C-alpha positions as CSV (number, residue, x, y, z in Angstrom):
1,M,-13.0,23.4,26.6
2,I,-11.0,27.2,25.5
3,K,-12.1,30.1,23.3
4,Y,-10.4,30.8,20.3
5,Q,-10.8,33.7,18.1
6,C,-10.6,32.8,14.5
7,K,-7.8,34.2,12.8
8,I,-10.0,34.9,9.1
9,C,-13.3,36.2,10.3
10,G,-12.8,36.8,14.3
11,I,-15.4,34.7,15.6
12,E,-15.1,33.5,18.8
13,F,-15.7,30.1,19.1
14,L,-15.2,26.7,21.5
15,A,-12.7,24.4,21.0
16,Y,-10.7,21.5,23.3
17,P,-7.1,22.7,24.2
18,C,-5.5,19.3,22.6
19,Q,-7.1,20.6,19.3
20,H,-4.8,24.0,18.9
21,R,-7.3,25.3,16.6
22,Q,-6.7,28.7,14.6
23,Y,-10.0,29.0,12.5
24,C,-13.6,28.1,12.9
25,S,-14.5,26.1,10.4
26,K,-13.0,24.6,6.8
27,Q,-14.2,27.7,4.7
28,C,-12.0,29.7,7.1
29,K,-8.6,27.6,7.0
30,G,-9.1,27.0,3.0
31,K,-9.1,30.5,2.7
32,A,-6.4,31.4,4.5
33,R,-4.5,28.8,3.1
34,T,-5.1,30.1,-0.6
35,G,-4.7,34.3,0.7
36,T,-7.9,34.4,-1.1
37,Y,-9.9,36.0,2.0
38,K,-10.0,39.9,2.6
39,P,-11.7,41.2,5.9
40,T,-14.9,42.9,5.0
41,K,-15.4,46.2,7.8
42,K,-17.8,44.0,10.1
43,T,-15.6,40.9,10.4
44,K,-12.9,43.3,11.2
45,K,-14.7,45.0,13.7
46,K,-14.9,41.8,15.3
47,M,-11.1,40.8,15.0
48,S,-8.3,41.8,17.5
49,N,-6.0,44.2,17.5
50,S,-2.9,41.9,16.6
51,L,-5.2,40.0,13.6
52,K,-5.7,43.7,12.5
53,I,-2.1,44.4,12.2
54,A,-1.2,40.8,11.3
55,W,-3.6,41.7,7.8
56,A,-2.2,45.1,7.4
57,D,1.2,43.9,7.2
58,G,0.5,41.3,4.8
59,R,1.4,37.8,7.1
60,M,-1.8,36.3,6.9
61,K,-1.8,36.6,3.3
62,G,-1.5,32.0,3.1
63,N,1.2,30.3,1.3
64,K,-0.2,32.6,-2.7
65,G,2.6,33.9,-4.0
66,M,5.8,31.9,-2.1
67,P,8.5,30.0,-3.8
68,S,8.4,26.5,-4.2
69,W,10.4,24.6,-2.0
70,N,12.5,23.1,-4.5
71,K,12.9,26.5,-6.9
72,G,16.1,26.9,-8.1
73,K,17.3,23.5,-7.6
74,K,18.6,22.2,-11.0
75,Y,20.6,18.8,-11.5
76,T,23.0,18.3,-14.4
77,K,22.5,15.7,-16.8
78,E,25.1,13.5,-15.3
79,Q,23.4,13.8,-11.7
80,Y,19.7,13.1,-12.6
81,E,21.2,9.8,-14.7
82,K,23.2,8.9,-11.3
83,I,20.2,9.3,-8.9
84,F,17.2,8.3,-11.1
85,S,18.7,5.3,-13.8
86,K,16.5,2.0,-13.5
87,E,19.6,-0.1,-12.6
88,L,20.2,2.1,-10.3
89,R,16.8,2.4,-8.9
90,A,16.5,-1.7,-9.2
91,K,19.9,-2.1,-7.3
92,K,18.2,-0.2,-4.5
93,S,15.0,-1.8,-4.1
94,K,16.7,-5.4,-3.8
95,A,19.3,-4.1,-1.2
96,L,16.1,-2.6,0.5
97,K,14.2,-5.9,0.3
98,G,16.0,-7.6,3.0
99,N,16.1,-4.6,5.5
100,M,12.5,-3.3,4.8
101,Y,10.2,-3.9,8.2
102,G,8.0,-6.8,7.3
103,W,9.8,-8.9,4.8
104,K,9.8,-12.5,6.0
105,G,13.1,-13.4,3.1
106,G,10.4,-13.3,0.5
107,R,8.2,-16.5,2.1
108,I,4.4,-15.7,3.2
109,K,1.3,-17.5,3.7
110,A,-1.9,-16.7,1.5
111,S,-5.0,-17.9,2.3
112,G,-6.1,-21.5,1.6
113,G,-2.8,-22.1,3.9
114,Y,-0.8,-21.8,0.8
115,I,2.9,-21.0,0.8
116,L,4.4,-18.0,-1.6
117,I,7.7,-17.5,-2.0
118,Y,9.2,-14.1,-4.0
119,N,10.4,-14.9,-7.4
120,S,10.3,-11.8,-9.6
121,A,12.1,-14.0,-12.6
122,H,9.3,-16.3,-12.9
123,P,6.8,-16.4,-15.9
124,F,3.8,-16.9,-14.0
125,A,4.2,-15.1,-10.8
126,N,1.4,-13.2,-9.9
127,S,1.4,-9.4,-9.6
128,K,3.1,-8.9,-6.2
129,K,6.5,-11.1,-7.9
130,Y,4.8,-14.3,-5.9
131,V,4.6,-18.1,-6.9
132,C,3.5,-21.0,-4.8
133,E,6.1,-23.1,-3.3
134,H,4.4,-26.7,-4.2
135,R,4.2,-25.3,-7.9
136,L,8.0,-24.6,-7.7
137,I,8.8,-28.0,-5.9
138,M,6.9,-29.8,-8.9
139,E,8.8,-27.4,-11.8
140,Q,12.0,-28.9,-10.3
141,K,10.8,-32.2,-9.8
142,I,9.8,-32.7,-14.1
143,G,12.2,-30.0,-15.0
144,R,10.9,-27.1,-16.8
145,Y,7.9,-24.5,-16.1
146,L,4.2,-25.3,-14.9
147,T,1.4,-24.1,-17.6
148,P,-1.3,-22.5,-15.9
149,I,-3.7,-25.0,-17.0
150,E,-1.7,-27.8,-15.0
151,K,-2.7,-28.2,-11.0
152,V,-0.7,-29.8,-8.4
153,H,-2.2,-31.8,-5.8
154,H,-1.9,-31.9,-1.8
155,I,-1.9,-36.4,-1.4
156,D,-3.0,-35.7,2.8
157,F,-4.9,-32.4,1.8
158,N,-2.5,-30.2,4.0
159,S,-1.8,-27.4,1.6
160,S,1.1,-26.3,3.4
161,N,3.2,-29.3,3.4
162,N,5.0,-29.4,0.7
163,Y,7.1,-32.1,0.1
164,I,7.3,-33.6,-3.1
165,D,5.9,-37.1,-2.1
166,N,3.2,-34.9,-0.7
167,L,3.0,-33.7,-4.4
168,H,0.8,-35.2,-7.8
169,L,0.5,-33.3,-11.0
170,F,-2.5,-33.5,-12.7
171,S,-3.0,-32.3,-16.6
172,N,-6.3,-30.0,-15.6
173,A,-8.3,-28.5,-13.4
174,N,-11.0,-31.4,-14.8
175,E,-8.8,-34.4,-13.9
176,H,-8.2,-32.7,-10.6
177,S,-11.7,-32.3,-9.6
178,N,-12.7,-35.5,-10.9
179,Y,-10.2,-37.2,-8.9
180,H,-11.9,-35.1,-5.6
181,K,-15.1,-36.5,-6.7
182,F,-13.7,-40.2,-6.8
183,L,-12.3,-39.6,-3.6
184,R,-15.7,-38.6,-2.2
185,N,-17.7,-41.5,-3.3
186,C,-15.0,-43.9,-1.7
187,V,-15.6,-42.4,1.7
188,K,-19.4,-42.4,1.1
189,E,-18.8,-46.1,0.1
190,T,-16.8,-47.2,3.3
191,L,-19.6,-45.3,5.6
192,L,-22.4,-46.9,4.3
193,F,-20.6,-50.5,4.2
194,K,-19.4,-50.2,8.0
């Protein structure tokens, strides 16, 4: 550990060399950033000569009174519309989708093994603009959008197997759950008779 001297209060403190600390506490760091600290006679005695000179010159007053980083940068109406228009932002986001880190072509695997497809134009897409692939395939087969009430069943119980031969459409969740109850009863009966 190395001895450092706080730039605000002048107190000596210990810290590891990798920390590169300039202040003894969060309070001193906050005072330095806002420029609200004024050293008292007691703390001036503890300060090194270089710190006393810095305070006297006004170099230790923090960022208070400094001009903003973007002060004086103004856009004309045409420039502003060119940079921030909705059409341009939408075009850029579409162009970036293919180049973004982690973008897998709009096809992801969700919990339960279901495959989701990116489709921002779909009326029943989730908040991240994804739709279940098995629902899209069933919609293509019947030629209309599925209602949120309708359920698509995987015949082989493999939720990532979305071939049309493996899918069956139920008009509501009740029919779907009744079908699963029927299958469970069939399995029980076959186990009892063996």
